[in-house]
N, C-alpha and C positions, 0 to 999 in steps of 0.2 A: 347600835352605839349606846354605849353607858354614859349618863351623864350624872354629876352631883348637883344637886339644885337645892339652893338655900338650905333648909332644915331637912330635905327630903334626900336620902343616900340611896343610890343603887336603881335610879329610874332610868329604865331602857325606853328610848323614845324610836319608834319605828314606821315606815309607810305601812297604812292598813292595806291588806288584802280585800279587793272589791269581792262581795258576795258573803262576808262574814257578820253581817248587820245584826244579827241576834245576840251577838256578844255585847252590844253595845246599848240594847233596850233596857236594863235594869238601871245602869248608871244614868241613863237619860231621864228615866223617871224620877230618878232619887235627885236630880238636879233641878229638872223643871216643874215639878209639881211642888215645889218648896218655894220660898222666898228668894228673890225679889219678882219671880214670874207668877208664882202661885197658879199654874196650868192645871187642868185637870184630864192629864194624859191617862188613858187606861192603856194595858200593855200591849192588847192586840193593835191597836190603832197607832201606838208609838213604833210598833214593829213593822206595820206597812208603811209609814213615814219614813222610817230609816230605809226601808227595802228600795222605796223610790229615789231615795237619794242615792245609794250605793249603786243603783242599777241605772242610773242617768249616764249617758256617755259622757266621758271625761272626768269620771269620777276619782278624785284625789283625796286622801285622808291620812292623818298622823295620830297616833296614839300614845299615851303615855304608861308605862306597866312598871308597876312595882310589886315585888312578892307574886308574880304571875298572875295578878289581878290588872285589869284595866282600869285606870283612874282618871284618864282623861282623854279627849278625842277633838279633833278638828277635822269637820268633812266638809266637803263641797264639790265642785265641778268647774271644769276647763271650759270656756266658752270662746270661740273664735270670733273675732271682731276685728273691723277694718283697720283699726289704730294699732292693733297688737292683741294678742291673746289675754284674756282675763280669768282669773280664778275669783269665783263667787263662793264665800264661805256660806254654806248653809246653816251648819251649826257649830259651836264650840261647847264643850261642856266639861267641867272639872269636878271630881268629887268633892262636896263640901268640906269633906275632914282634910282636904288638900290643898283648898284655897287660899290664896294669898302666901304661899310658899315659893312661887316661882315656876311652878309647873306650866300654867297657862303660858306665861311668857317665853319659857323654853320651847313649848310646842308651835308657838306663833313663829319663833325664829328660826326653828328647824323648818316650818312649811315655808317660809320666804325663801329660806336657801333653795329648797326642792324647787319652787317655781322659778327662781331664776336659772337653775340647771336646765329648765325645761322651756326656757325662752318664753315664759308668761311674763307679761309687763305690767299687769295691773292686778292688784287684790282689792275685792269689794265685800261689803256685807251691809246688811241691815241689823239694827239692835234698838232697844228702846230708849227714849231720852232720858236722862236725868238718874241712869242707875249706873252702877260700879262697872258695868260692861261698857258703856260708852266711854268713861274714862280710862279704862283698861286700854282700848282701842286707840284712843287718840293718843296715850303714851308711848305706843308702837309706830305713832307717825302717820295714823289714819286721819284723815280730815273729811268734815262735812261739805257736802258738794250743794252749794247754795242753789244751783239752777235748776235742781231735780225735786220731785215732791213724790212722794209715796200714795197712790190712790187704791181705794177699795171700794167694792159694794157687796151688799147682801144680795143673793139671788135666791133665797128659799122664800 
């Protein structure tokens, strides 16, 4: 399916085939090793991380392609839940060159439509507080769940 997105023409959005995770490693590094995340991913570790997501049961992903290059992706997994199936977004990343041009919004909208077709009732994710990503997701109708907290513990 081809969409015209704000300043970007001829972007194709399609569902990602499970197993092709290596196609997304360089874009993942380009996005997350820079502001605002400033992570320190190495290629091999990023490849393993994406492989884990792609190989988890219930994998679903959407990609944005311009001129045969992947410029954006949203990936995650379907979870079966007592009150209705849920999709948990593991990662969403858009090439910095194309951010702010409606690509992320288009991907999110297409994903939401696909989830409805699959009778998935809820879309969930985690993101950092106070950065553009938080505000982006809130403009898409996502709300913070006050009754939940995120917990973590170092085990090394």
